[in-house]
C-alpha positions in Angstrom: 14.4 10.4 78.0 17.5 8.3 77.3 16.5 5.3 79.7 13.2 5.1 77.6 14.9 5.2 74.6 17.0 3.0 75.0 14.2 0.4 76.8 12.2 1.5 73.2 14.9 0.3 71.6 15.6 -2.6 72.9 11.8 -4.3 73.0 12.3 -3.9 69.6 15.6 -5.4 69.3 13.7 -8.5 71.2 10.5 -8.2 69.1 12.1 -8.1 65.5 14.4 -11.2 66.8 11.2 -13.3 68.1 9.5 -11.9 64.3 12.8 -13.7 62.6 12.8 -17.3 64.6 8.9 -17.1 63.6 9.6 -16.3 59.5 12.0 -19.0 59.7 10.0 -21.7 61.5 7.2 -20.9 58.9 9.2 -20.6 56.5 10.9 -24.2 56.6 7.7 -25.9 57.1 6.4 -24.3 53.8 9.5 -26.1 52.6 9.0 -29.1 53.9 5.1 -29.1 53.5 6.0 -28.4 49.2 8.8 -31.1 48.7 6.2 -33.4 50.1 3.3 -32.2 48.2 5.2 -31.1 45.1 2.8 -27.5 45.3 5.2 -24.9 46.0 3.6 -20.6 46.2 5.2 -17.5 46.4 5.1 -13.8 46.8 7.7 -11.6 45.0 7.2 -8.3 46.2 6.7 -5.4 43.6 8.0 -2.9 46.1 11.2 -4.6 46.6 11.7 -6.0 42.6 10.9 -2.9 40.4 11.1 -5.5 37.8 8.6 -7.8 40.0 8.2 -9.9 35.9 11.6 -10.5 35.7 11.9 -11.6 39.3 9.2 -13.8 38.8 10.5 -15.1 36.0 13.7 -16.5 37.8 11.8 -17.6 40.8 10.0 -19.9 39.2 12.5 -21.4 36.3 14.6 -22.3 40.0 11.1 -23.6 41.4 8.7 -24.7 39.0 8.0 -27.6 36.5 7.9 -25.6 33.2 5.3 -28.8 32.1 3.1 -28.7 34.8 0.4 -25.9 34.8 0.8 -22.8 37.4 -1.3 -19.9 38.4 -0.2 -16.0 39.1 -2.4 -13.6 40.9 -1.8 -10.0 41.7 -1.7 -9.9 45.7 -1.6 -7.2 48.5 -0.4 -7.8 51.2 -2.2 -6.3 54.7 0.8 -3.5 55.0 -0.6 -2.2 50.8 2.8 -4.0 49.1 1.3 -4.9 45.8 2.8 -8.3 44.3 2.7 -11.4 42.1 1.5 -14.6 43.9 2.7 -17.6 42.4 2.1 -21.3 42.4 3.2 -24.0 40.8 4.3 -27.6 40.8 7.9 -28.1 41.4 10.6 -29.6 39.8 12.0 -32.4 40.6 15.6 -30.6 41.1 13.6 -28.0 43.2 12.5 -31.2 45.0 15.0 -32.6 45.9 17.3 -29.0 46.8 14.6 -28.5 48.9 14.7 -32.0 50.5 18.7 -32.0 50.6 17.9 -28.4 52.9 15.2 -30.1 55.4 17.9 -33.0 55.5 20.8 -30.6 56.4 19.0 -28.3 58.7 17.4 -31.8 60.7 21.1 -33.4 61.7 22.0 -29.7 62.5 19.8 -29.8 65.0 20.2 -32.9 66.0 24.1 -32.2 66.4 23.5 -29.3 68.0 21.1 -31.4 70.4 23.5 -33.9 71.1 26.5 -30.9 72.2 24.0 -29.5 74.3 23.1 -32.8 76.6 27.1 -33.5 75.9 27.9 -30.2 77.7 25.1 -30.9 81.2 
C-alpha cells in the first residue's frame, strides 16, 4: 500500500514538472509573438483574484497602450474557472521589456549550452 502511494506521488510530481515546463515554454512563445506583433492577450482569474477588476486594471496598465482600442471578454476555462480575457496593443515600454526578457533568456540558454559543450 505504501509502495503504491509512493509511486503515485512520484508520478504526480513528474507529470506536474513536465506540465510546468510546457507552460513556461508556451508563455515564452506568447511573449515573443506579442513583442513582434504588438498584440497581447491574457486571462485574469476571478477565482484567484476576488477583485478581478482591480487586477485587470493593473495588468492592462503594465502592458497596454491606453490610447489604442482593447477588448475584454468574460471567459470560463475548461475547468469551469471564471475570469476575464483581455487583448490590447502593447505599449512601447511593455514591448521593450518583453524583448529584453527574451534576449536575456536566449543568451542564458546559449551560455548554458556552451557550458555543456565545454564539459563534454
